[in-house]
N, C-alpha and C positions, 0 to 999 in steps of 0.2 A: 864716579858712575858716568858725570858729563852730562846726563840728563835726556840722551840720543835712544830710541824705543828702535830696536832692532827688527822683532817679530811684526811683520805688516799686519796682524789681526789687534794685536795690541795697541800700534799707532793709532789705527783706524780706529778700534773702542776708545781710547783715550780722545781725539780728535771731537769724535762724534759727541762723546757725554759732555768735553768744554764747549763746543756748541751750543749743546743743550742748555748748559748753564748761561751763557750768557743771554739767550732768548729767555731765562726764565721759564725753563721750562722743565719738571721733575725727571729724573732718571735713575731706575729703580731696577733696573738690569744690573747683575753682575756681570763682568766679563765673560765667564764659561755659559752664563745665559745666552748671550748678546751673540758669541760664537756661533754656538750651537742653532741659532735663528739661521746666521747664514749657510754657514755649512748645508744644514737640513735644505735651505731653501733653493739650494747648488746656484745660486747666483753668483757668489762671489766672485769670480773672476768679471763679471758684468758689472760689479759695482762701481759706481760713482756717479759724475755730474755729466748732463747733457743729454742728448736723442741715445735713442737705444741703452741708456744705465738704466741702473736698480738702485734705490735707495731707500734705506727703511723709513717708515712712516708711522704713525698712529691711527686709530681705527678714530675717525671724524675729526684727523687732528686736532684732538682735546685730550689731557689727560699727558702723564709721565710716559716714559718711553720704559 
Protein backbone atom coordinates (compact mmCIF):
# COMPACT_ATOMS: atom_id res chain seq x y z
CA UNK A 1 0.00 0.00 0.00
CA UNK A 2 2.95 2.33 0.54
CA UNK A 3 1.26 4.60 3.12
CA UNK A 4 0.09 7.20 0.60
CA UNK A 5 -3.48 8.40 1.11
CA UNK A 6 -5.12 9.57 -2.12
CA UNK A 7 -8.45 10.78 -0.73
CA UNK A 8 -8.10 14.48 0.24
CA UNK A 9 -10.70 14.11 2.99
CA UNK A 10 -8.96 11.10 4.54
CA UNK A 11 -5.54 12.74 4.23
CA UNK A 12 -6.80 15.87 6.04
CA UNK A 13 -8.60 13.79 8.70
CA UNK A 14 -5.51 11.70 9.46
CA UNK A 15 -3.38 14.85 9.58
CA UNK A 16 -5.73 16.64 12.00
CA UNK A 17 -6.09 13.55 14.20
CA UNK A 18 -2.31 13.13 14.29
CA UNK A 19 -1.77 16.81 15.15
CA UNK A 20 -4.31 16.56 17.97
CA UNK A 21 -2.52 13.50 19.37
CA UNK A 22 0.84 15.30 19.21
CA UNK A 23 -0.68 18.22 21.12
CA UNK A 24 -2.26 15.91 23.73
CA UNK A 25 -5.83 16.71 22.60
CA UNK A 26 -8.46 13.99 22.39
CA UNK A 27 -9.95 13.24 18.98
CA UNK A 28 -13.25 11.37 19.22
CA UNK A 29 -14.70 12.15 15.79
CA UNK A 30 -14.95 9.29 13.34
CA UNK A 31 -13.94 9.97 9.76
CA UNK A 32 -17.60 10.08 8.68
CA UNK A 33 -18.52 12.54 11.46
CA UNK A 34 -15.53 14.75 10.67
CA UNK A 35 -16.24 14.75 6.93
CA UNK A 36 -19.93 15.55 7.49
CA UNK A 37 -18.99 18.60 9.59
CA UNK A 38 -16.84 19.94 6.75
CA UNK A 39 -19.37 19.12 4.01
CA UNK A 40 -22.28 20.61 5.99
CA UNK A 41 -20.27 23.76 6.73
CA UNK A 42 -19.81 24.46 3.03
CA UNK A 43 -16.25 25.57 3.86
CA UNK A 44 -14.22 22.58 2.70
CA UNK A 45 -12.80 24.50 -0.27
CA UNK A 46 -11.71 27.33 2.05
CA UNK A 47 -10.07 25.02 4.60
CA UNK A 48 -6.43 25.70 5.41
CA UNK A 49 -3.99 28.02 7.11
CA UNK A 50 -3.79 31.77 6.93
CA UNK A 51 -6.10 34.71 6.36
CA UNK A 52 -9.44 33.98 4.74
CA UNK A 53 -9.13 30.26 5.57
CA UNK A 54 -11.19 28.02 7.85
CA UNK A 55 -10.14 25.44 10.43
CA UNK A 56 -11.95 23.13 12.80
CA UNK A 57 -11.75 24.32 16.39
CA UNK A 58 -13.14 23.28 19.75
CA UNK A 59 -15.65 25.27 21.81
CA UNK A 60 -13.60 27.35 24.21
CA UNK A 61 -10.49 25.60 22.90
CA UNK A 62 -11.09 22.86 25.48
CA UNK A 63 -12.02 19.20 25.35
CA UNK A 64 -11.66 16.76 22.50
CA UNK A 65 -12.54 17.11 18.84
